[in-house]
KOLZA-857559 format. One line per 2 residues: number of its first residue (from 1); their letters; for each residue x, y, z of N, C-alpha, C, O. Coordinates in nm, 2 decimals. Each point is the difference from the previous one (the first is absolute). Layout:
<rotis>
NUM	a	X/Y/Z/X/Y/Z/X/Y/Z/X/Y/Z | ...
</rotis>
This chain:
<rotis>
1	mr	13.46/13.60/17.89/0.07/0.00/-0.05/0.03/-0.11/-0.14/-0.12/-0.03/0.00 | 0.16/-0.04/-0.09/0.04/-0.03/-0.09/0.14/-0.05/0.02/0.10/0.05/0.06
3	fl	-0.11/-0.17/-0.14/0.08/-0.08/-0.03/0.03/0.02/-0.14/-0.07/0.05/-0.09 | 0.21/-0.12/0.10/0.05/0.05/-0.15/0.00/-0.08/-0.11/0.02/-0.12/0.00
5	gs	-0.04/0.17/-0.07/-0.12/-0.03/-0.11/-0.14/-0.02/-0.01/-0.08/-0.05/-0.08 | 0.08/0.13/0.22/-0.14/0.00/-0.05/-0.18/0.08/-0.12/0.00/0.10/-0.07
7	ek	-0.10/-0.21/0.10/-0.04/0.06/-0.06/-0.18/0.06/0.01/-0.05/0.00/0.10 | 0.00/0.02/-0.21/-0.14/0.05/0.02/-0.04/-0.13/-0.01/0.06/-0.06/-0.10
9	it	-0.15/-0.03/0.17/-0.10/-0.15/-0.01/-0.19/0.06/0.06/-0.05/0.02/0.11 | 0.01/-0.02/-0.26/-0.17/-0.02/0.03/-0.02/-0.15/0.02/0.02/-0.11/-0.06
11	vq	-0.10/0.17/0.21/-0.06/-0.18/0.06/-0.17/0.08/-0.06/-0.06/0.11/-0.01 | 0.03/-0.26/-0.03/-0.11/0.02/-0.08/-0.13/-0.15/0.15/-0.02/-0.12/-0.05
13	pk	-0.01/0.14/0.12/-0.12/-0.07/0.09/-0.09/-0.09/-0.08/-0.10/0.04/-0.07 | 0.16/-0.17/0.09/-0.12/-0.10/-0.12/-0.14/-0.04/0.09/0.02/-0.02/0.12
15	sq	-0.15/-0.01/-0.19/-0.06/-0.08/0.06/-0.03/-0.18/-0.14/0.05/-0.02/-0.11 | -0.16/-0.05/0.20/-0.03/-0.11/-0.13/-0.10/0.02/0.07/0.00/0.04/0.12
17	sl	-0.13/-0.08/-0.23/-0.10/-0.03/0.01/-0.07/-0.13/-0.09/0.07/-0.04/-0.10 | -0.22/-0.03/0.11/0.07/-0.14/-0.08/-0.09/0.11/-0.12/-0.06/0.10/0.02
19	na	0.06/-0.17/-0.14/-0.11/0.09/-0.10/-0.02/-0.19/0.00/0.06/-0.10/-0.02 | -0.26/0.16/0.08/-0.13/-0.15/0.04/-0.01/-0.10/-0.24/-0.03/-0.12/-0.04
21	at	0.09/0.25/-0.02/-0.05/-0.05/-0.17/0.12/-0.12/0.00/0.01/-0.11/-0.06 | 0.05/0.16/0.10/0.13/-0.05/-0.09/0.08/-0.07/0.06/0.09/-0.06/-0.07
23	gq	-0.10/0.03/0.26/0.04/-0.06/0.06/0.16/0.05/0.13/0.04/-0.01/0.11 | 0.00/0.09/-0.28/0.16/0.05/0.03/-0.02/0.13/0.13/-0.11/0.05/0.03
25	fv	0.23/-0.03/0.02/0.09/0.08/0.07/0.01/0.10/-0.07/0.02/-0.01/-0.12 | -0.05/0.18/0.20/0.05/0.08/-0.14/0.01/0.18/0.14/-0.08/0.07/0.07
27	ls	0.29/-0.08/-0.11/0.10/0.04/0.03/-0.18/0.21/0.00/-0.10/0.04/-0.06 | 0.18/0.00/0.20/-0.04/0.17/-0.07/0.06/0.11/0.05/0.10/-0.06/0.06
29	ns	-0.09/0.20/-0.04/0.07/0.04/0.16/-0.17/0.01/0.12/-0.11/0.04/0.00 | 0.19/-0.08/0.07/-0.06/0.07/0.16/0.01/0.14/0.06/-0.05/0.05/0.10
31	ga	0.11/-0.02/-0.18/0.05/0.18/0.10/0.05/0.08/-0.07/-0.04/-0.02/-0.11 | 0.12/0.12/0.11/0.05/0.07/-0.01/0.17/-0.07/-0.01/0.06/-0.08/0.06
33	sf	-0.02/0.20/-0.19/0.13/-0.07/0.04/0.15/0.13/0.03/0.01/0.12/-0.03 | 0.08/-0.20/0.09/0.04/0.07/0.12/0.18/-0.01/-0.11/0.02/-0.08/-0.09
35	tv	0.06/0.16/0.12/0.12/-0.06/-0.03/0.13/0.01/0.08/0.00/0.12/0.03 | 0.08/-0.17/0.00/0.08/0.02/0.16/0.15/-0.05/-0.13/0.02/-0.07/-0.09
37	wg	0.05/0.15/0.15/0.20/-0.01/-0.02/0.02/-0.21/0.03/-0.02/-0.07/0.10 | 0.06/0.05/-0.24/0.09/-0.14/0.10/0.15/0.01/-0.12/0.04/0.09/-0.08
39	sv	0.02/-0.21/0.11/0.16/-0.03/-0.10/-0.05/-0.15/-0.05/-0.02/-0.10/0.07 | 0.00/0.10/-0.16/-0.08/-0.12/-0.09/0.19/-0.10/-0.08/0.09/0.04/-0.08
41	qp	-0.09/-0.14/0.16/0.15/-0.08/-0.03/-0.09/-0.14/-0.02/-0.10/-0.05/0.06 | 0.20/-0.01/-0.17/0.00/-0.17/-0.03/0.03/-0.03/0.18/0.06/0.05/0.09
43	vs	-0.17/-0.19/-0.14/0.02/-0.04/0.17/0.21/-0.06/0.01/0.10/0.02/-0.07 | -0.11/-0.06/0.14/0.14/-0.09/0.04/-0.01/-0.15/-0.02/-0.11/-0.04/-0.04
45	sk	0.20/-0.05/0.07/0.02/-0.10/-0.05/-0.04/-0.01/0.24/-0.09/-0.06/0.06 | 0.18/0.12/-0.02/-0.07/-0.04/0.12/-0.06/0.00/0.15/0.02/-0.04/0.11
47	ml	-0.15/0.14/-0.24/-0.10/0.09/0.07/-0.14/-0.17/-0.12/-0.10/-0.05/0.05 | 0.16/0.04/-0.16/-0.07/-0.15/-0.10/0.06/-0.08/0.23/-0.07/0.07/0.07
49	er	0.11/-0.13/-0.02/0.03/-0.11/0.06/-0.08/0.06/0.04/-0.08/0.04/-0.09 | 0.05/0.02/0.21/-0.11/0.04/0.13/-0.16/0.00/-0.03/-0.06/-0.01/0.11
51	lp	-0.01/0.04/-0.23/-0.11/-0.01/-0.07/-0.10/-0.15/-0.01/0.04/-0.06/-0.10 | -0.10/0.02/0.14/-0.04/-0.14/-0.06/0.00/0.02/-0.12/-0.01/0.09/-0.08
53	ea	0.00/-0.26/0.06/0.01/-0.06/-0.15/-0.07/0.03/-0.08/0.03/-0.01/-0.12 | -0.19/0.10/0.16/-0.10/-0.01/-0.07/0.07/0.18/-0.05/0.04/0.03/-0.11
55	ar	-0.04/0.03/0.19/0.07/0.13/-0.01/0.13/0.05/-0.12/0.00/0.10/-0.07 | 0.08/-0.21/0.08/0.13/0.04/-0.03/0.01/-0.06/-0.18/0.09/0.02/-0.08
57	aa	-0.24/-0.10/0.06/0.00/0.00/-0.15/-0.07/0.11/-0.04/0.06/0.00/-0.11 | -0.17/0.15/0.10/0.00/0.13/-0.04/0.09/0.04/0.06/0.07/0.07/-0.07
59	ar	-0.02/-0.07/0.18/0.06/0.14/0.04/0.14/0.11/-0.15/0.09/-0.06/-0.05 | -0.11/0.15/0.03/0.11/0.10/-0.10/-0.01/0.10/0.03/0.01/0.10/-0.08
61	wv	-0.03/-0.09/0.27/0.03/0.20/-0.02/0.02/-0.03/0.16/-0.04/-0.11/0.03 | 0.10/0.20/0.09/-0.05/0.08/0.09/-0.02/0.13/-0.01/0.07/0.07/-0.06
63	vy	-0.17/-0.03/0.12/-0.03/0.16/0.00/0.04/0.02/0.19/-0.07/-0.07/0.08 | 0.15/0.15/-0.04/0.07/0.07/0.03/-0.09/0.10/0.04/-0.04/0.07/-0.09
65	ce	-0.03/-0.01/0.27/-0.07/0.06/-0.02/0.03/0.06/0.09/0.10/-0.05/0.04 | -0.16/0.20/0.04/0.03/0.03/0.12/-0.17/-0.02/0.07/-0.11/0.04/-0.04
67	rt	0.15/-0.13/0.17/-0.13/0.02/0.07/-0.06/0.11/0.00/0.07/0.11/0.02 | -0.27/-0.11/-0.06/-0.04/0.12/-0.02/-0.16/0.00/0.11/-0.04/-0.09/0.08
69	tn	-0.02/0.20/-0.11/-0.14/-0.06/0.03/-0.04/-0.05/-0.11/-0.04/-0.11/0.03 | 0.02/0.13/-0.17/-0.03/-0.06/-0.10/0.01/-0.19/0.00/0.04/-0.06/-0.10
71	vi	-0.08/0.01/0.19/0.05/-0.16/-0.09/-0.01/-0.10/-0.10/-0.11/-0.05/0.01 | 0.19/0.00/-0.10/0.00/-0.05/-0.11/-0.07/-0.14/0.05/0.06/-0.08/0.07
73	dm	-0.25/0.02/-0.14/0.01/-0.09/0.06/0.03/-0.16/-0.09/-0.04/-0.01/-0.12 | 0.11/-0.10/0.16/-0.01/-0.05/-0.04/-0.09/-0.17/-0.06/0.02/-0.10/-0.07
75	gg	-0.15/0.17/0.18/-0.15/-0.07/-0.08/0.05/-0.16/0.06/0.11/-0.01/0.05 | -0.23/-0.14/-0.06/0.08/-0.07/0.05/-0.14/0.00/0.07/0.01/-0.09/0.09
77	rp	-0.09/0.13/-0.08/-0.16/-0.05/0.11/0.00/-0.03/-0.09/0.09/-0.01/-0.09 | -0.30/-0.06/0.12/-0.06/-0.07/-0.13/-0.04/0.20/-0.03/0.01/0.09/0.08
79	ge	-0.08/-0.08/-0.27/0.00/0.11/-0.01/0.15/0.11/-0.04/0.02/0.07/-0.10 | 0.04/-0.10/0.17/0.09/0.13/0.01/0.16/-0.04/-0.05/0.10/-0.04/0.06
81	pp	-0.15/0.09/-0.24/0.17/-0.04/-0.06/0.09/0.12/0.07/-0.04/0.09/0.07 | 0.14/-0.13/-0.12/0.15/0.19/-0.01/-0.02/0.10/-0.02/-0.06/0.05/-0.08
83	de	0.12/-0.01/0.15/-0.01/0.21/-0.08/0.10/-0.04/-0.11/0.11/-0.03/0.03 | -0.16/0.04/-0.18/0.13/0.08/-0.09/0.07/0.11/0.02/-0.06/0.10/0.00
85	lt	0.23/-0.09/0.01/0.05/0.06/-0.04/0.01/0.03/-0.15/-0.04/-0.07/-0.10 | 0.10/0.20/0.12/0.03/0.07/-0.16/0.13/0.00/0.01/0.04/0.03/0.11
87	ts	0.06/-0.06/-0.20/0.13/0.06/0.01/0.04/0.00/-0.16/-0.04/-0.01/-0.12 | 0.15/0.04/0.20/0.08/0.00/-0.17/0.08/-0.11/-0.02/0.10/0.02/-0.07
89	kg	-0.15/-0.17/0.14/0.05/-0.09/0.00/-0.12/-0.07/-0.09/0.01/-0.12/-0.02 | -0.11/0.18/-0.01/-0.16/-0.02/-0.02/-0.03/-0.01/0.11/0.05/0.06/0.10
91	tl	-0.19/-0.19/-0.12/-0.14/-0.01/0.15/0.08/-0.09/0.02/0.06/-0.10/-0.06 | -0.06/0.16/0.18/0.02/-0.10/0.11/-0.09/-0.12/0.16/0.05/0.04/0.10
93	ip	-0.12/-0.12/-0.08/-0.04/-0.03/0.15/0.05/-0.06/0.10/0.08/-0.09/-0.04 | -0.10/0.09/0.18/0.12/-0.02/0.09/-0.06/-0.10/0.00/-0.12/-0.01/-0.03
95	ig	0.24/-0.08/0.06/-0.03/-0.20/0.02/0.03/0.09/0.14/-0.08/0.05/0.07 | 0.21/-0.06/-0.05/0.01/-0.01/0.20/0.04/0.16/-0.03/0.00/0.09/-0.08
97	si	0.09/-0.14/0.28/0.06/0.16/0.03/0.13/-0.03/0.12/0.00/-0.09/0.08 | 0.05/0.14/-0.10/0.10/0.04/0.13/0.02/0.11/0.08/0.01/0.11/-0.06
99	dh	0.00/-0.10/0.17/-0.04/0.12/0.15/0.12/0.00/-0.01/0.07/-0.10/0.01 | -0.03/0.19/-0.04/0.17/0.08/0.02/-0.01/0.13/0.14/0.08/0.09/-0.01
101	sa	-0.18/-0.10/0.14/-0.03/0.11/0.01/0.09/-0.02/0.12/0.02/0.11/0.05 | 0.01/-0.18/-0.02/0.17/0.02/0.09/0.13/-0.08/-0.03/0.08/-0.06/0.07
103	ht	-0.08/0.09/-0.25/0.12/0.04/-0.04/0.14/0.08/0.04/-0.04/0.12/0.03 | 0.13/-0.13/-0.02/0.11/0.05/0.08/-0.03/0.17/-0.11/0.07/0.10/0.04
105	tg	-0.17/-0.06/-0.17/0.02/0.06/-0.05/-0.07/0.13/0.09/0.05/0.11/-0.02 | -0.10/-0.12/0.06/-0.13/0.10/0.12/0.03/0.08/-0.08/0.06/0.10/0.01
107	ip	-0.16/-0.17/-0.21/-0.10/-0.01/-0.04/-0.18/-0.05/0.06/0.03/-0.12/-0.02 | -0.11/0.11/0.04/-0.09/-0.05/-0.01/-0.08/-0.08/-0.15/-0.08/0.05/-0.08
109	hv	0.15/-0.19/0.05/-0.04/-0.02/-0.13/-0.03/-0.16/-0.05/0.07/-0.10/0.03 | -0.19/0.09/-0.11/0.00/-0.14/-0.03/0.05/-0.05/-0.15/0.06/0.07/-0.07
111	ay	-0.08/-0.15/0.05/0.02/-0.05/-0.11/-0.09/-0.14/-0.08/-0.04/-0.11/0.03 | 0.03/0.17/-0.10/-0.14/-0.06/-0.06/0.06/-0.08/-0.11/0.09/0.06/-0.05
113	ic	-0.13/-0.20/0.00/0.06/-0.07/-0.09/-0.10/-0.04/-0.08/-0.08/-0.09/0.03 | 0.09/0.18/-0.16/-0.09/-0.02/-0.14/0.02/-0.07/-0.11/0.10/0.01/-0.07
115	ae	-0.24/-0.11/0.03/-0.01/-0.04/-0.12/-0.02/0.08/-0.04/-0.03/0.10/0.06 | 0.03/-0.10/-0.21/0.00/0.12/-0.12/-0.18/-0.06/0.00/-0.04/-0.09/0.06
117	vg	-0.02/0.18/-0.15/-0.15/-0.08/-0.04/0.00/-0.06/-0.10/0.11/0.01/-0.05 | -0.16/-0.07/0.00/-0.02/-0.09/-0.11/0.03/-0.14/0.03/-0.07/-0.10/-0.02
119	ad	0.13/0.12/0.06/0.19/-0.11/0.03/-0.06/-0.17/-0.01/-0.04/-0.05/0.10 | 0.04/-0.01/-0.20/0.01/-0.14/0.06/0.08/-0.03/0.19/0.12/0.00/0.01
121	e	-0.17/-0.02/0.05/-0.01/-0.10/0.13/0.00/-0.12/-0.02/-0.01/-0.08/0.10
</rotis>
């Protein structure tokens, strides 16, 4: 089942490693990309109210995806950055999520709150 106005979203898992020569962390692809169907919407003011202050400053988009076996990773563990989502709105990274599995629509889905890659935070 797809959401109204859904599009194909390419998800690229990422990893990071330390470049010993420069002392900088370098991002790289950590696995095969996969595709999910999702609806990309601007983040609403009501949803912004629910977010922590740090996420509120960067949040720009919400990606609604049906819960599937392919999970979008939000990172957060040492050495594990979030996946990158390529959408019609640009390249996004998830910074939060809201699980709507018990929502009254009957469609188990997740809302990923996303920031734009390269946007100042």
